[in-house]
C-alpha positions in Angstrom: 95.5 96.7 92.7 93.0 96.0 95.4 92.8 91.8 94.4 95.7 89.2 94.6 97.9 89.6 91.4 98.3 85.9 90.7 101.1 84.7 91.0 104.7 85.8 89.9 107.1 83.1 89.2 107.1 79.5 90.0 103.7 79.0 87.4 104.5 75.8 87.0 104.5 74.5 90.3 101.3 77.5 91.8 98.8 76.4 89.3 96.1 76.8 91.8 93.5 79.9 90.8 94.2 82.0 94.3 91.1 84.3 95.2 94.0 86.3 97.8 97.5 86.6 98.7 96.5 84.2 101.8 95.4 81.9 99.9 98.6 81.5 97.8 100.7 82.0 100.6 98.6 79.0 102.6 99.8 76.6 99.2 103.4 77.8 99.3 103.3 77.2 103.3 101.6 73.7 103.3 102.7 71.9 100.1 106.9 73.3 101.4 106.2 71.5 105.0 104.0 73.2 107.7 101.6 72.4 109.6 98.5 74.1 108.6 97.2 74.1 112.5 100.1 77.1 112.5 98.9 79.3 109.6 96.6 82.6 111.0 94.5 83.2 108.3 94.0 87.3 107.6 93.6 87.8 103.8 90.8 90.5 104.3 93.7 93.3 104.0 94.5 94.7 100.6 97.2 96.9 101.5 100.8 97.0 104.1 99.0 98.4 107.0 95.3 97.1 106.9 97.4 93.9 106.8 99.1 95.0 110.7 95.8 95.9 112.0 93.7 92.7 111.0 97.2 90.4 111.4 96.1 92.1 114.9 92.7 91.5 115.3 93.8 88.0 114.7 96.4 87.0 117.0 94.5 88.5 120.0 91.4 86.7 118.9 93.7 83.8 118.9 94.8 84.5 122.3 98.7 84.9 121.0 101.5 87.2 122.9 103.5 87.5 120.5 106.7 87.9 121.7 108.9 87.8 118.5 107.7 88.0 114.5 109.2 87.5 111.6 108.6 90.1 109.2 109.4 88.9 105.2 108.8 91.6 102.3 110.3 93.0 99.4 114.2 94.4 100.8 112.7 98.1 99.5 108.8 97.7 101.4 111.0 96.4 105.0 111.2 99.6 106.6 107.9 101.0 106.1 106.1 97.9 106.6 108.6 97.3 109.9 106.8 101.0 110.8 103.5 99.9 110.6 103.9 96.4 112.5 105.9 98.4 115.4 102.8 100.2 116.0 100.1 97.4 116.3 102.9 95.1 118.2 105.2 97.6 120.4 105.9 95.0 122.9 106.9 92.6 120.0 111.1 91.8 119.0 110.1 92.3 115.0 113.0 90.4 113.1 113.0 91.8 109.0 114.1 89.4 106.4 114.1 91.1 103.5 113.5 89.3 100.3 115.9 91.2 97.5 114.1 91.0 93.9 116.4 92.4 92.0 115.9 95.7 93.8 118.8 96.3 96.8 120.9 98.8 99.4 123.1 97.9 96.9 122.0 98.9 93.5 118.5 100.4 93.7 120.2 103.7 92.7 121.7 102.4 89.0 117.8 102.4 87.5 115.2 104.0 86.8 112.5 101.3 88.4 114.8 100.9 91.4 114.9 105.0 92.0 111.7 105.0 91.6 110.8 101.9 93.9 113.0 103.4 96.8 112.3 106.9 96.7 108.3 105.9 96.2 108.0 103.6 99.6 110.2 106.6 101.0 106.7 109.3 100.6 104.9 106.5 101.5 106.5 106.2 104.5 106.4 110.3 105.2 102.8 111.0 104.1 101.5 107.3 105.2 102.6 106.6 108.6 101.9 110.6 109.4 98.2 110.6 108.6 98.4 107.3 111.0 99.8 109.4 113.6 97.4 112.2 112.9 94.3 109.8 113.2 95.8 108.9 116.8 96.1 111.2 118.4 93.0 112.6 117.5 91.0 109.0 117.9 89.3 109.8 121.7 90.7 107.0 124.4 93.3 106.2 122.0 96.9 106.3 123.2 
């Protein structure tokens, strides 16, 4: 939707007014014991590929060589997310921690919502990644 849609679960715990998804996730992490100095800020992205691009800029600016990373995302979104991060972090071992939000590899084909979401992700994998690779090839001086 181009903006943070708001807290979806545990609204009784996370009652703050969050302008961005990063603001919300920062609150979740720090409330659960993560040192605030350990959380890097990337709150410009509005979609997954932008998040990978901006995340790379943040880690590069901080001088961080990312050797291994954990990507936490919806199970049905994991393939596309991993493709983008592999493109931006080719030297990094990416570990995927999929979140089961009710649609998973065992039941996605049993409901209209599951079919739409999973097949929609498959379509985006092909269409978006195809365009990204085409643009990458067309950019002079880029690998």
